[in-house]
N, C-alpha and C positions, 0 to 999 in steps of 0.2 A: 505678406500673405502667408508665407511658410511659417512665420512665427505664430500667427493666429491659428493656423491649422495644428501646430504643435501643442498649443495651449488647449485647444478643443480635444485633441487626442488624449492628452494627459487627464483632462477632466473626465473623459469617457472611461478611461482605465480606472480612475479613482472611484467613479460611481459603480462600475462593475464589481470592483473589489469590495466596496461597501455593501453591495447586495449579497455577495458571498459571505462576508463576515456576519451580516445580520441574520442570514438564514442559518448559519452555523450556530449562532447564539440561541436562536429559537429552537433548533433541533436538539439542544441539550435536554429539552423537556417534552419532546414529541418526536414521532417518526416523520419521515419525509412525506408519506402518503397522506398525512393529516395537515401538512403545512399549506397554508393559503397564500396565494400571491399577494393579496392585500396586506397580510401580516408583514411580509417582508418589505414591501414598499413603504408601509407606514413606519416601520422601524428605521428606515433610511431617510424618510421625508421626501420621497419622490412619488410621482404618479404611476399607476399601473402601465400607462403608455410608455413611460421611461423604462420600465422593466423590460418591455418587449424589444427595446433597442439593443439589449444585451443578451437576452435568453428568450427562446421561443416558448418556454414553459418552465414550470417548477422542476419537472424531471430533468430538463436540460441543465438547469442550475445544479441539480444534484450530480449529474455527470461531470460538470466542471469542478465540483468539489472533490470528486474521486480523482480526477486528473491532477488537481492541485496537491492532494495529499500523497498519492502514490507515485505520480509521475516524477516528482523531484528525487525520489529514492533511487531511480534506475542508475543514474550516473555514479552515485556514491557507492552503491553495491557493486556496480560494474568495476569500479576502481579496486575494490577489495578483492573481487574475483580474479582480476588481472594480475594480482601480485603473485610472485613465485615464492616458493619456500614452504614453510610448515603450514599444513592445512589446518591444524588446530588453532594457529594464530589467526587465520582467516575466519574461522568459526567464532572465535572470541570477539574479533572486531565486528563481525556481523551482528552479534548479540548486543554489543555495546552501542552500535549505530541505531538499532531498533529501539533500545532502551532510551537513548538520548532523544530520539524523535518523538517517542510517545510522551515523554515528559515535557518536551517543548511545544507539542501540538496535541494535547489530550483530547480536545473537542473534535479535532479532525479524525482521530483514530476511533473515538467513540462512535462517530458517524459511520465510519467504515464497518466497524464491528456490528452495529445495529442493522445497517442496510444491506450487508452481504447476503442475508437471507430474507430481506424485507419485501414489501409489497409493490415496489416500483421497479418494473421490469428493466427499463433502460439503465438504471443505476446498478441493479444486480449484474447485468451483463457487462457494464463498464468495469466493475470490480473484478469479475471473473476474468475479463480480458487482461487486466493489469496483472493479476496473479499468474495467469498462464504465461504472460510475457516474462515475468520474473523466472518462472520455471524453465522457460526456454533459454534464458540467459545463463542460469545456473548450469543447465545441461550442456550448453556450449563450452562453458569453462571446464566442466568435468571431463568433457571429451578430449581436452588437451592434456589431461593428466595421464602419466604412464599407467597408473592403476586401472584406467578405464579401457585399456586395450582389450579388444574382443567384445566389448559391450555393443548392443544394438542401439540405434537412435531412440527407439521406443523405450528401452530400459533406462537410458540416460535421462529421458524426459520424465519417466516415472520417479527416478531418484531426485531429480531437480524439484519435482512436485512435492516430494516428501519433505525436503528441506524447507520449501516455501510454506507448506501446511504447518510445520512446526513453528515457523516464525510468526504465522498468523495466530497460532495458539498462544505463543509467548506474548504477543501484543495484547490479547484479551486478558491474560493473566496479570500483566502489568497494570492494566486499567482497573482490574478488580482489586488488586493488592494495594494500590496507591504507592507513593514514593517510598514509604517505609519498607515496602516489600521488594524493592528493586533487586537487592543483592540476592535474596533467596530465589526469586523468579529467574534471574539471570543464571544462577548456579544450576538450577534444574534444566534450563534451556540448553546450556552448554553440554550437560551430561547426556541429554536426549539426542542432541545433534551428533555427539561423538559416538553414541550407540548406533545411529544410522550409518555413520562413516565406517564403523567397525564391521557392521553387517555387509556393507557394500564391498568390502575387501574380499568377502567370501561368496559373493553372489554367483560367480561363475562356477563355484564348487558344487552348486545345487544341481543334481541330475535332472530334476523335474521342474526347472524354472519356467518352462513353457506350458506347464499343465494348467 
């Protein structure tokens, strides 16, 4: 009996992933707001009823795509942030990580770039939540740095958000430039991130920072 249950569970997981993959392929040419449930099920060769065994709606499928794309990055970025030593090395590794993932999963990141400000509320919110979580994780890592002594939690979160915002900009630039532009995009990204880091070193020197 357990063997049969295992087979069914594996089949369910395969069908769920097939629906995600089919939707992602269709989303190369349209936005999520225009994607029809029947388009997705037709591409997979299952009935609409089968779709509802995995997702309650197309927006719910979109949220799952967000989690699949961004959720997997938390552990890897967390490992980079946890490293001690030269902060510039960590910045370089972060840029390399983003570049590699964009090249390995371009359709996923095009979906994120398009839907971050798109017309499907739950998906926008899911992307915003993931990016905010990244900012919190970066802020927590920064708080452990000697250079952050005297910083408020609010300011650390603001700085974490700046780093995350620039990584999002880098992702879009990589998608626009194509593989041939990776080196130039990565070079600009590193310079911008170092500029933020340099400014952060002098943040507490600003007499009107609360203005």
